[in-house]
C-alpha positions as CSV (number, residue, x, y, z in Angstrom):
1,M,-27.4,-11.2,49.0
2,L,-27.3,-7.9,50.9
3,R,-24.2,-6.7,49.0
4,S,-26.0,-7.6,45.7
5,L,-29.0,-5.5,46.7
6,I,-26.8,-2.6,47.7
7,V,-24.9,-2.8,44.4
8,A,-28.1,-2.8,42.4
9,A,-29.5,0.2,44.3
10,M,-26.3,2.2,43.9
11,V,-26.0,1.4,40.1
12,T,-29.6,2.6,39.7
13,L,-28.6,5.9,41.3
14,G,-25.5,6.2,39.2
15,V,-23.1,5.3,42.1
16,V,-20.1,3.1,41.3
17,F,-18.2,1.0,43.8
18,P,-14.4,1.5,44.2
19,G,-12.7,-1.0,41.9
20,T,-15.6,-1.2,39.6
21,V,-16.9,1.0,36.7
22,A,-20.5,1.1,35.5
23,L,-20.7,0.5,31.8
24,A,-22.9,3.6,31.4
25,E,-24.6,6.1,33.6
26,P,-28.4,6.5,33.9
27,I,-30.0,9.4,31.9
28,P,-30.7,12.3,34.3
29,A,-34.4,13.0,35.0
30,S,-33.9,16.4,33.3
31,S,-32.9,14.9,30.0
32,P,-35.2,16.2,27.2
33,E,-37.8,13.8,25.8
34,V,-36.8,12.4,22.5
35,T,-39.4,11.5,19.8
36,V,-39.2,9.9,16.4
37,P,-41.6,8.4,13.9
38,E,-43.3,5.6,15.7
39,G,-42.0,2.1,15.3
40,A,-41.1,-1.1,17.0
41,A,-38.5,-1.1,19.8
42,S,-34.8,-1.5,19.0
43,D,-33.5,-4.9,18.1
44,E,-30.9,-4.6,20.9
45,P,-31.8,-5.1,24.6
46,A,-31.7,-2.0,26.6
47,D,-29.1,-3.4,29.0
48,Q,-26.6,-4.2,26.2
49,P,-24.0,-1.7,24.8
50,S,-24.4,-0.7,21.1
51,E,-22.4,-2.9,18.7
52,E,-19.4,-1.3,17.1
53,P,-19.6,-0.7,13.3
54,S,-17.6,-3.2,11.1
55,S,-15.3,-0.4,10.0
56,G,-14.0,0.2,13.5
57,E,-15.5,3.7,13.6
58,P,-18.5,4.6,15.8
59,T,-21.9,5.1,14.4
60,V,-22.8,8.8,14.3
61,E,-25.9,9.7,16.2
62,P,-27.7,12.5,14.2
63,T,-28.3,15.9,15.5
64,V,-32.0,16.5,14.9
65,S,-33.3,19.9,13.8
66,P,-35.8,21.4,16.3
67,S,-38.3,21.8,13.4
68,A,-38.1,18.1,12.5
69,D,-41.1,16.0,13.5
70,P,-39.4,12.9,14.9
71,T,-36.4,13.4,17.2
72,P,-33.5,10.9,18.1
73,E,-34.0,8.3,20.8
74,P,-31.4,8.2,23.5
75,S,-28.9,5.3,23.6
76,P,-29.9,2.3,25.8
77,T,-28.4,2.6,29.3
78,P,-26.6,-0.6,30.6
79,T,-26.5,-0.8,34.3
80,T,-24.4,-4.0,34.8
81,A,-21.1,-3.4,36.6
82,V,-18.0,-5.6,36.1
83,E,-15.1,-6.6,38.4
84,L,-11.6,-8.0,37.9
85,S,-10.2,-10.9,39.9
86,L,-7.0,-13.0,40.1
87,S,-7.4,-16.6,39.3
88,S,-5.1,-17.4,42.2
89,G,-3.1,-15.6,44.9
90,S,-0.5,-12.9,44.3
91,P,1.8,-14.1,41.5
92,K,5.5,-14.7,42.0
93,S,8.1,-13.5,39.5
94,G,8.2,-16.0,36.6
95,E,4.8,-17.5,37.4
96,R,1.9,-17.5,34.9
97,F,-1.2,-15.9,36.2
98,E,-4.7,-15.0,35.0
99,I,-7.1,-12.1,35.5
100,A,-10.8,-12.7,34.9
101,V,-13.8,-10.4,34.3
102,S,-16.9,-11.0,36.3
103,P,-19.6,-11.6,35.2
104,S,-18.0,-13.8,32.6
105,D,-20.7,-13.0,30.0
106,A,-20.3,-9.2,30.3
107,S,-20.9,-7.4,27.0
108,L,-17.9,-5.3,26.2
109,L,-16.6,-3.6,23.0
110,G,-13.0,-4.4,22.3
111,P,-11.9,-5.2,25.9
112,L,-8.2,-5.0,26.8
113,V,-6.4,-5.7,30.1
114,Q,-3.1,-4.2,31.0
115,Y,-1.2,-4.0,34.3
116,A,1.3,-1.5,35.5
117,Y,4.0,-1.8,38.1
118,G,6.6,0.8,38.9
119,S,7.1,2.8,35.7
120,K,6.3,-0.2,33.4
121,S,3.2,-1.3,31.7
122,V,2.4,-4.8,30.4
123,S,-0.3,-5.8,27.9
124,M,-1.8,-9.2,28.8
125,T,-2.8,-11.9,26.4
126,R,-6.5,-12.8,26.1
127,V,-7.6,-16.4,26.4
128,A,-9.5,-17.1,23.1
129,G,-13.3,-16.9,23.4
130,Q,-13.2,-15.9,27.1
131,L,-13.0,-12.8,29.3
132,R,-9.7,-13.9,30.8
133,W,-6.2,-12.6,30.3
134,R,-2.8,-14.3,30.9
135,S,0.7,-13.0,31.6
136,T,4.0,-14.0,33.2
137,A,4.8,-12.1,36.4
138,P,8.0,-10.0,35.9
139,A,11.1,-10.1,38.0
140,V,10.9,-8.0,41.2
141,Q,13.3,-7.9,44.2
142,A,10.6,-6.8,46.7
143,P,6.8,-7.1,47.0
144,T,5.6,-4.7,44.4
145,T,2.1,-3.2,44.0
146,A,0.5,-3.6,40.5
147,K,-2.7,-2.3,39.1
148,A,-4.6,-4.1,36.4
149,T,-7.0,-2.0,34.2
150,L,-9.8,-3.2,32.0
151,T,-10.7,-0.8,29.2
152,A,-13.4,-1.0,26.5
153,R,-15.0,1.2,23.9
154,D,-18.2,3.1,24.7
155,A,-21.1,3.6,22.3
156,A,-19.2,6.6,20.8
157,G,-16.1,4.5,20.1
158,K,-14.0,6.1,22.8
159,R,-11.9,3.8,25.0
160,V,-12.8,4.1,28.6
161,T,-11.8,2.5,31.9
162,V,-14.3,-0.2,32.9
163,A,-12.7,-1.8,36.0
164,T,-9.4,-1.9,37.9
165,L,-7.7,-4.3,40.3
166,D,-4.9,-3.8,42.7
167,F,-2.6,-6.8,43.5
168,F,0.9,-7.6,44.5
169,I,3.8,-9.3,42.6
170,T,6.2,-11.0,45.0
171,P,9.8,-11.9,44.5
172,N,10.8,-15.4,43.6
173,P,14.5,-15.9,44.1
174,D,14.2,-19.5,43.2
175,A,12.9,-18.9,39.7
176,P,15.4,-20.4,37.3
177,P,16.5,-18.6,34.1
178,V,14.6,-19.5,30.9
179,I,16.4,-20.1,27.6
180,N,13.8,-18.9,25.0
181,W,15.5,-19.8,21.7
182,I,18.9,-20.6,20.1
183,N,20.2,-19.6,16.6
184,P,21.7,-20.7,14.2
185,K,20.3,-23.9,12.7
186,D,23.0,-24.3,10.1
187,L,26.8,-24.0,10.3
188,D,29.7,-24.3,7.8
189,G,32.6,-26.5,8.8
190,G,36.0,-25.0,9.2
191,Q,34.5,-21.5,9.7
192,L,33.5,-19.4,12.6
193,G,29.9,-19.8,13.7
194,N,27.8,-16.9,15.1
195,A,25.2,-17.6,17.8
196,Q,22.3,-15.6,19.1
197,V,20.5,-16.7,22.2
198,S,17.5,-15.3,24.1
199,V,17.6,-15.8,27.9
200,S,15.0,-14.4,30.4
201,T,15.5,-14.3,34.2
202,Y,12.7,-13.9,36.8
203,S,14.6,-14.3,40.1
204,G,15.5,-10.6,40.2
205,L,19.2,-11.6,40.7
206,G,20.3,-11.3,37.1
207,L,22.5,-13.7,35.0
208,K,26.1,-14.5,35.9
209,E,27.0,-16.0,32.5
210,V,25.7,-17.6,29.3
211,T,27.8,-20.0,27.4
212,L,27.5,-22.1,24.2
213,S,29.3,-25.3,23.5
214,L,29.9,-27.4,20.4
215,D,32.2,-30.5,20.7
216,G,32.3,-30.0,24.5
217,T,34.1,-26.7,24.6
218,A,32.2,-23.8,26.2
219,H,32.4,-20.4,24.6
220,P,31.0,-17.3,26.5
221,L,28.3,-15.2,25.0
222,Q,28.1,-11.5,25.5
223,H,24.9,-9.6,26.4
224,S,23.8,-7.3,23.5
225,V,20.3,-5.9,23.9
226,L,17.3,-6.8,26.0
227,A,17.4,-10.6,26.6
228,M,19.8,-11.3,23.7
229,Y,23.3,-12.8,24.0
230,E,25.7,-13.2,21.1
231,G,29.1,-14.7,20.3
232,S,31.2,-16.6,17.8
233,F,32.8,-20.0,18.1
234,P,34.9,-22.3,15.8
235,V,33.2,-25.1,13.8
236,H,35.1,-28.3,13.1
237,K,35.5,-29.5,9.5
238,V,33.3,-32.3,8.2
239,A,33.5,-34.4,5.1
240,E,29.8,-34.5,4.5
241,K,26.6,-32.8,5.9
242,T,26.5,-33.8,9.6
243,S,24.0,-33.4,12.4
244,A,25.3,-32.0,15.7
245,T,24.0,-30.4,18.9
246,L,24.5,-26.9,20.4
247,T,24.3,-26.7,24.1
248,V,23.5,-23.4,25.8
249,T,24.1,-23.0,29.6
250,A,22.7,-20.1,31.6
251,T,23.8,-19.4,35.2
252,D,22.1,-16.8,37.4
253,N,23.7,-15.0,40.3
254,N,22.0,-17.4,42.7
255,G,24.0,-20.2,41.2
256,T,21.0,-21.8,39.4
257,V,22.1,-23.5,36.2
258,V,19.8,-24.4,33.2
259,R,20.7,-26.0,29.9
260,R,19.1,-26.3,26.6
261,D,20.1,-28.3,23.5
262,A,19.4,-27.3,19.9
263,P,20.0,-29.5,16.8
264,V,22.3,-28.0,14.2
265,T,23.5,-29.1,10.7
266,I,27.2,-28.7,9.8
267,W,28.0,-28.3,6.1
268,P,31.4,-29.3,4.6
269,A,32.0,-25.8,3.2
270,N,34.8,-26.9,0.8
271,P,36.0,-24.4,-1.8
272,P,33.4,-23.8,-4.5
273,V,33.5,-25.5,-8.0
274,L,32.9,-23.4,-11.1
275,T,31.5,-25.9,-13.7
276,S,31.1,-23.6,-16.8
277,V,31.2,-20.1,-18.2
278,T,29.3,-19.2,-21.4
279,A,29.2,-16.1,-23.5
280,L,25.5,-15.9,-24.6
281,S,26.6,-13.4,-27.3
282,P,30.1,-14.8,-28.2
283,T,31.1,-11.9,-30.5
284,A,31.3,-8.2,-29.9
285,E,33.1,-5.1,-31.0
286,P,35.7,-3.3,-28.9
287,G,33.7,-1.4,-26.3
288,G,30.7,-3.6,-27.0
289,K,28.7,-5.6,-24.4
290,V,28.6,-9.4,-23.9
291,T,26.2,-11.3,-21.7
292,L,27.9,-14.0,-19.6
293,Q,26.4,-16.9,-17.7
294,A,28.1,-19.3,-15.3
295,T,27.2,-22.3,-13.2
296,A,28.9,-23.2,-9.9
297,T,28.3,-25.4,-6.9
298,T,29.1,-25.3,-3.2
299,D,28.6,-27.7,-0.3
300,A,28.5,-24.8,2.2
301,H,25.3,-23.6,3.9
302,Y,25.4,-20.2,2.1
303,N,25.0,-19.8,-1.6
304,L,28.1,-18.6,-3.5
305,L,28.7,-14.9,-3.4
306,E,29.9,-14.0,-6.9
307,V,31.9,-15.0,-10.0
308,P,34.6,-12.4,-10.9
309,V,35.8,-12.3,-14.6
310,H,39.4,-11.3,-15.5
311,Q,41.5,-10.5,-18.5
312,G,44.8,-11.5,-17.1
313,D,45.0,-9.5,-13.8
314,R,42.4,-7.0,-15.0
315,L,39.0,-7.3,-13.4
316,L,36.4,-6.7,-16.1
317,T,33.1,-7.6,-14.4
318,T,31.5,-9.7,-11.6
319,L,28.6,-12.0,-12.2
320,S,25.9,-12.1,-9.6
321,Y,23.7,-14.9,-8.4
322,G,20.6,-15.8,-10.5
323,P,18.0,-18.5,-10.5
324,Q,18.8,-22.2,-10.1
325,G,22.5,-21.8,-9.3
326,T,23.3,-19.7,-12.3
327,Y,25.4,-16.5,-12.2
328,S,25.0,-13.8,-14.9
329,G,26.1,-10.4,-15.8
330,E,27.1,-8.1,-18.6
331,L,30.7,-7.7,-19.7
332,T,31.8,-4.5,-21.5
333,L,34.8,-5.3,-23.6
334,P,37.8,-2.9,-23.2
335,A,37.8,-0.2,-25.9
336,D,41.4,-1.3,-26.7
337,A,40.5,-5.0,-27.0
338,P,42.4,-6.6,-30.0
339,L,40.4,-8.2,-32.8
340,G,40.2,-12.0,-32.6
341,Q,39.7,-14.3,-29.7
342,L,40.0,-12.5,-26.3
343,A,41.1,-14.9,-23.6
344,L,39.3,-14.5,-20.3
345,T,39.1,-16.4,-17.0
346,A,36.5,-16.7,-14.2
347,R,36.5,-18.0,-10.6
348,A,33.7,-18.6,-8.1
349,R,34.0,-16.9,-4.7
350,D,32.0,-18.0,-1.6
351,H,31.1,-16.0,1.5
352,Y,34.3,-17.0,3.2
353,G,36.5,-15.8,0.4
354,Q,37.3,-19.3,-0.9
355,L,37.9,-19.4,-4.6
356,S,37.3,-22.1,-7.1
357,A,39.9,-23.1,-9.8
358,E,40.1,-20.9,-12.8
359,V,37.9,-21.6,-15.8
360,P,39.2,-20.2,-19.1
361,F,36.8,-19.0,-21.9
362,Q,36.9,-16.8,-25.0
363,V,35.0,-14.0,-26.6
364,A,35.4,-13.1,-30.3
365,V,36.2,-9.4,-30.9
366,V,35.0,-8.3,-34.3
367,P,35.5,-5.0,-36.2
368,S,33.2,-2.1,-35.3
369,T,30.4,-1.0,-37.6
370,A,29.3,2.4,-38.6
371,P,26.3,4.2,-36.9
372,Q,22.9,3.1,-38.1
373,I,19.7,5.2,-38.4
374,I,17.0,2.8,-37.2
375,S,14.1,5.1,-38.0
376,A,13.5,8.7,-39.0
377,Q,10.5,10.9,-39.7
378,V,9.1,14.5,-40.0
379,N,5.7,15.4,-38.6
380,P,3.8,16.8,-40.3
381,A,5.2,16.1,-43.8
382,R,2.7,18.6,-45.1
383,A,2.5,21.8,-43.0
384,A,1.0,25.3,-43.2
385,V,3.0,28.5,-43.1
386,G,3.8,29.3,-39.5
387,Q,3.3,25.7,-38.3
388,K,6.0,23.9,-36.3
389,V,7.5,20.8,-38.0
390,T,9.2,18.2,-35.7
391,Y,11.9,15.9,-37.1
392,Q,13.3,13.0,-35.1
393,A,15.5,9.9,-35.6
394,V,16.5,6.8,-33.6
395,V,20.2,6.0,-34.1
396,S,22.4,3.2,-32.8
397,S,26.2,3.3,-32.8
398,P,28.3,0.6,-31.2
399,K,31.2,3.0,-30.6
400,G,28.9,5.9,-29.6
401,L,27.9,9.0,-31.4
402,E,30.0,12.1,-31.1
403,S,27.7,14.7,-32.9
404,A,24.4,15.2,-34.6
405,A,23.4,17.9,-37.1
406,V,20.5,19.0,-39.3
407,Q,20.4,21.0,-42.6
408,I,17.1,22.3,-44.0
409,T,17.0,23.7,-47.6
410,N,16.2,27.4,-47.9
411,V,16.7,27.6,-44.1
412,G,20.2,26.4,-43.3
413,V,21.5,24.7,-40.2
414,A,18.9,23.8,-37.5
415,E,19.2,22.3,-34.0
416,I,18.8,18.7,-33.0
417,E,19.5,17.0,-29.6
418,R,19.3,13.6,-27.9
419,V,16.1,13.4,-25.9
420,D,16.2,9.7,-24.9
421,G,18.7,6.9,-24.5
422,D,22.5,7.3,-24.7
423,A,25.3,7.8,-27.2
424,K,25.1,4.1,-28.3
425,R,21.4,4.1,-28.9
426,G,19.3,7.2,-28.6
427,R,16.4,9.2,-29.9
428,Y,17.2,12.6,-31.4
429,E,14.7,15.4,-32.0
430,G,14.4,19.0,-33.1
431,S,11.8,21.4,-34.6
432,W,11.5,24.2,-37.2
433,T,8.7,26.8,-37.7
434,T,7.9,27.2,-41.4
435,F,7.8,30.7,-42.9
436,G,7.0,30.3,-46.6
437,P,5.3,27.9,-49.1
438,G,7.4,25.5,-51.1
439,E,9.2,22.1,-51.1
440,H,11.9,21.6,-48.5
441,T,14.2,18.8,-47.4
442,V,15.4,18.0,-43.9
443,T,18.8,16.2,-43.8
444,M,19.9,14.7,-40.5
445,S,23.5,13.6,-40.0
446,F,25.1,11.6,-37.2
447,T,28.8,11.0,-36.6
448,D,30.5,8.5,-34.2
449,V,33.7,8.8,-32.3
450,N,35.6,7.3,-35.3
451,Q,34.3,10.1,-37.5
452,R,32.0,7.8,-39.5
453,T,28.8,9.6,-40.6
454,V,25.3,8.4,-41.6
455,T,22.6,10.6,-43.1
456,R,18.9,10.6,-43.8
457,T,17.0,13.2,-46.0
458,L,13.2,13.6,-45.7
459,P,10.9,15.9,-47.8
460,V,8.5,18.5,-46.3
461,T,5.8,20.4,-48.2
462,V,4.8,23.8,-46.9
463,V,1.5,25.3,-48.0
464,A,-0.5,28.5,-47.3
465,A,-2.0,28.8,-43.8
466,S,-5.2,26.9,-43.3
467,Q,-8.5,28.8,-43.1
468,A,-10.2,26.1,-41.1
469,K,-11.5,27.7,-37.9
470,I,-13.2,26.7,-34.6
471,G,-16.2,28.7,-33.4
472,S,-16.9,26.8,-30.2
473,A,-16.2,23.5,-28.5
474,T,-18.4,22.0,-25.8
475,A,-18.7,18.7,-24.0
476,T,-21.2,17.1,-21.7
477,A,-20.1,16.2,-18.2
478,V,-18.7,12.7,-17.7
479,T,-20.1,10.4,-15.0
480,V,-17.7,7.5,-14.5
481,V,-19.6,4.3,-13.9
482,P,-18.0,0.9,-13.7
483,G,-16.5,0.2,-17.2
484,S,-17.7,3.5,-18.8
485,A,-16.8,7.2,-19.0
486,K,-18.5,8.9,-21.9
487,S,-19.0,12.5,-23.0
488,T,-20.7,14.0,-26.1
489,I,-18.4,16.5,-27.7
490,T,-19.8,19.1,-30.1
491,V,-17.6,21.5,-32.2
492,K,-18.9,24.4,-34.3
493,T,-16.6,25.4,-37.3
494,A,-16.2,28.1,-39.9
495,G,-14.2,28.3,-43.2
496,S,-13.1,25.3,-45.4
497,V,-13.0,22.4,-42.9
498,G,-12.2,18.8,-43.9
499,K,-12.1,17.2,-40.5
500,V,-12.0,18.0,-36.8
501,R,-9.9,16.2,-34.2
502,V,-10.2,16.5,-30.4
503,T,-7.6,15.5,-27.8
504,C,-8.5,15.0,-24.1
505,G,-5.5,14.0,-22.1
506,A,-3.9,11.0,-23.8
507,S,-7.1,10.2,-25.8
508,A,-7.8,11.5,-29.3
509,F,-11.0,11.4,-31.3
510,T,-12.1,12.3,-34.9
511,L,-15.5,14.0,-34.9
512,A,-18.3,13.2,-37.4
513,R,-20.0,16.0,-39.4
514,V,-23.6,16.0,-38.4
515,A,-24.6,19.3,-40.1
516,S,-23.0,22.2,-41.9
517,G,-20.4,23.6,-39.6
518,T,-21.2,21.1,-36.8
519,Y,-19.1,18.1,-35.8
520,R,-19.9,15.7,-33.0
521,T,-18.8,12.4,-31.3
522,T,-19.5,10.4,-28.2
523,A,-16.1,10.1,-26.7
524,S,-15.2,7.1,-24.5
525,L,-12.6,8.3,-22.0
526,P,-10.5,5.9,-19.9
527,V,-12.4,4.9,-16.8
528,T,-9.3,5.8,-14.8
529,T,-9.6,9.5,-15.7
530,P,-9.3,11.5,-12.5
531,S,-12.3,13.5,-11.3
532,G,-12.2,17.2,-12.0
533,A,-11.7,19.4,-15.1
534,L,-10.1,17.4,-17.9
535,A,-8.2,19.6,-20.4
536,C,-9.1,19.1,-24.1
537,A,-8.4,20.8,-27.4
538,A,-10.2,20.8,-30.7
539,T,-8.3,21.3,-34.0
540,A,-9.9,22.0,-37.4
541,Y,-8.1,20.8,-40.6
542,D,-8.7,22.1,-44.1
543,T,-9.6,19.9,-47.0
544,S,-5.8,19.4,-47.7
545,G,-5.2,18.0,-44.3
546,V,-3.5,21.1,-43.0
547,P,-4.3,22.0,-39.4
548,G,-5.9,25.4,-38.8
549,Q,-7.2,27.0,-35.6
550,A,-7.3,25.1,-32.3
551,K,-9.5,25.8,-29.3
552,A,-9.1,24.6,-25.8
553,F,-12.0,23.5,-23.5
554,T,-12.5,21.3,-20.5
555,V,-14.7,18.3,-19.6
556,T,-16.1,17.9,-16.1
557,V,-15.4,14.4,-14.8
558,K,-17.2,13.0,-11.7
559,R,-17.4,9.5,-10.3
560,A,-20.9,8.0,-9.8
561,S,-22.1,7.5,-6.3
562,R,-25.0,5.4,-5.0
563,L,-26.8,4.7,-1.7
564,S,-27.2,0.9,-1.2
565,T,-28.7,-1.3,1.5
566,F,-30.8,1.5,2.8
567,N,-33.4,0.4,5.3
568,A,-35.7,1.9,8.0
569,A,-36.5,-0.8,10.5
570,P,-38.3,-2.4,12.1
571,E,-41.5,-2.4,10.2
572,P,-44.2,-2.3,11.3
573,V,-43.1,-0.4,14.4
574,R,-44.8,0.4,17.7
575,R,-45.6,4.1,18.3
576,G,-43.0,5.7,20.5
577,A,-40.5,2.8,20.0
578,G,-37.1,3.1,18.5
579,L,-36.5,3.1,14.7
580,S,-33.1,2.6,13.0
581,V,-32.1,4.1,9.7
582,T,-29.0,2.4,8.1
583,G,-27.3,2.2,4.7
584,T,-24.1,2.3,2.7
585,L,-22.7,5.1,0.5
586,Q,-20.5,3.9,-2.3
587,A,-18.7,5.6,-5.3
588,V,-16.8,4.3,-8.3
589,T,-13.2,3.6,-7.4
590,A,-10.1,5.1,-9.0
591,S,-9.8,2.0,-11.2
592,G,-13.2,2.8,-12.7
593,T,-14.2,-0.9,-12.6
594,T,-16.3,-1.2,-9.4
595,Y,-18.0,0.6,-6.6
596,G,-16.2,1.1,-3.3
597,A,-16.9,2.6,0.1
598,L,-17.2,6.4,0.3
599,G,-16.3,7.3,3.9
600,G,-16.3,10.7,5.6
601,A,-19.3,11.9,3.5
602,R,-22.4,13.6,4.8
603,V,-25.8,12.2,4.0
604,D,-29.2,13.7,5.0
605,V,-32.0,11.6,6.5
606,L,-35.4,12.8,5.1
607,F,-38.9,11.9,6.3
608,R,-42.3,12.4,4.6
609,R,-45.3,11.6,6.7
610,T,-48.3,9.9,5.1
611,G,-50.6,12.5,3.5
612,S,-47.8,15.1,3.0
613,S,-46.2,15.9,-0.3
614,S,-42.9,17.1,0.9
615,Y,-39.9,15.7,2.8
616,V,-38.4,17.2,6.0
617,R,-34.7,16.8,6.8
618,L,-34.4,15.1,10.2
619,A,-30.6,14.8,10.5
620,S,-27.3,14.7,8.8
621,V,-24.9,11.8,9.5
622,T,-21.4,11.1,8.3
623,T,-20.4,7.8,6.8
624,A,-17.8,5.6,8.3
625,G,-14.6,4.4,6.5
626,S,-16.6,1.4,5.2
627,G,-19.2,3.8,3.8
628,T,-21.9,2.7,6.3
629,F,-24.1,5.2,8.2
630,G,-26.9,4.9,10.7
631,G,-29.2,6.9,13.0
632,R,-31.7,6.3,15.7
633,F,-35.1,7.9,15.9
634,V,-38.4,7.5,17.8
635,A,-41.5,6.5,15.7
636,K,-44.4,8.9,15.8
637,R,-46.4,8.4,12.7
638,D,-46.6,6.5,9.4
639,G,-44.4,7.8,6.6
640,Y,-41.7,7.5,4.0
641,W,-38.0,7.5,4.7
642,K,-35.0,8.1,2.4
643,V,-31.5,9.5,2.5
644,V,-29.8,11.9,0.1
645,Y,-26.1,12.5,-0.7
646,G,-25.5,15.9,-2.1
647,G,-22.3,15.0,-4.0
648,T,-19.0,17.0,-4.4
649,G,-16.7,18.2,-7.2
650,A,-15.5,14.6,-7.4
651,Y,-18.7,12.6,-6.9
652,T,-22.2,12.8,-8.2
653,S,-25.2,13.2,-5.9
654,A,-27.3,10.1,-5.0
655,T,-30.7,9.3,-3.5
656,S,-31.7,6.1,-1.8
657,R,-34.8,4.1,-2.4
658,V,-37.9,5.2,-0.4
659,D,-38.7,2.9,2.6
660,Y,-42.3,3.1,4.0
661,V,-42.7,2.4,7.7
662,D,-46.1,1.6,9.2
663,V,-46.4,3.0,12.8
664,R,-49.0,1.3,15.0
């Protein structure tokens, strides 16, 4: 009783006993008085620590301007002290022990208990739903001092030491070794098995040996890292899948022996059986490709490794494992493969190098074909003088192309090159800048390695330069809301204009004529368009469809933000009591489909007292990673509360709803 009174008195004075830590110190008498609009007291008792935000980040207490009417209320000051205690006497090496917090209902934020001995530190495991932690005492060879430390987060989210406890760990030379686990669970008969065993010792005397036996013969295991022991051992052949037992024996330097059995399955592991090989495309030209598929089985624990395919002694390809026991791959026929039926063989190989019997199959080699132009075009087919015309073609050639060339009438030879694909199938492209009106032809020629050529000729009409001109191009800023990102684009033109096209990123729009020389559209951009300045270009076309002047401009893109769940509480509130302002700041996500948390942003807390026409900024707070924010104030008078987010180059500004609080 006397000790309790002394503890209470010393806590009140801010004094802490050795071995204990007060959860918070009292506010000094010289602390400035804090006032805020009047309201009811905080929902939390004054002797409880503030609750941590759901985001894991601390709530930011606002810094109140001296000119503001209300001022922040200080955090509640808990005075309860906690202690740590062992559930039993000093633990021995290898023994389980517990450390408990007293009082058992202490309110702590994210409590953790660790203990240190020598140069090592151990994190203890918390008992679910209790302020108790468990661990197994480590091996020591002499009584060893240990210190347990309880830490928790304070109201600002910083981890602080709450209490400590000094105790001893005593040696336990009689503690037997512990075999934690044994691998493997499956073995293949007639092969070498590989074992991994975890063994811990708490006697402080170390392990003398660890052995593993199958069929009664012990095989030593070698220490690798930490508590791990490894080794290999022979596995007897079996005719069918068989259950067996692995026995691990651990002996420490005190002569203590422990054993542990583990069930294991032994598989026959006979040579694999290749049941079929199929050419999914049974014909190909020399140098062409054939897709092969094989099925094979094994009675070993492991799946088969691969299926090599040969032409005589020549390895052509190796099929790899696919779904449901199939093996597939692509076979490239030799360029010198003779026409007709090409005889091939395949064998399945397992992880131990065992091969199946050969399975023969055939692929029909057919004569090669000439190159083929799959598609060809010029763009535009009607161009103005000085405009660039692009020509392109997609060409396939089973033997591969050797060269490509272009001939343009009244111009001569022009350049073309492969921009995609390879010599057997690729896209070829080039360009030419027109210089005079007239009718022209573009002839593209492609030659393969066997000097076979294929050609395609396309017409191009060149007309006088367009007089269509752009005077100005403007666009309204885009605010991306879930599912929508729109901008009104207006283009002023001059000259003979037939239409106006605008491109913004990968999007293109044709504008409608709304007045003489004025074209407009409401463009729907992708909702994934990044915030910032989006580059756009407007092009005017004359009445013949020939493009004229183009003009570049930009569209400002921002994502919409909003302040949700805003609340000033409690209401009504007692004058001089605490009042909390909370809410969540959100913004449209990069996907453009929904709102998400906007963390790390500053919002201003504003207050307008009853009878006044203007708001006063009381504080600025920063949102947590979850977008939440909060502040504490002292209620002084009736009035209206709201928060404002000023926005950035990426997000629009936002204002919360107004919340009236009646102060009594």
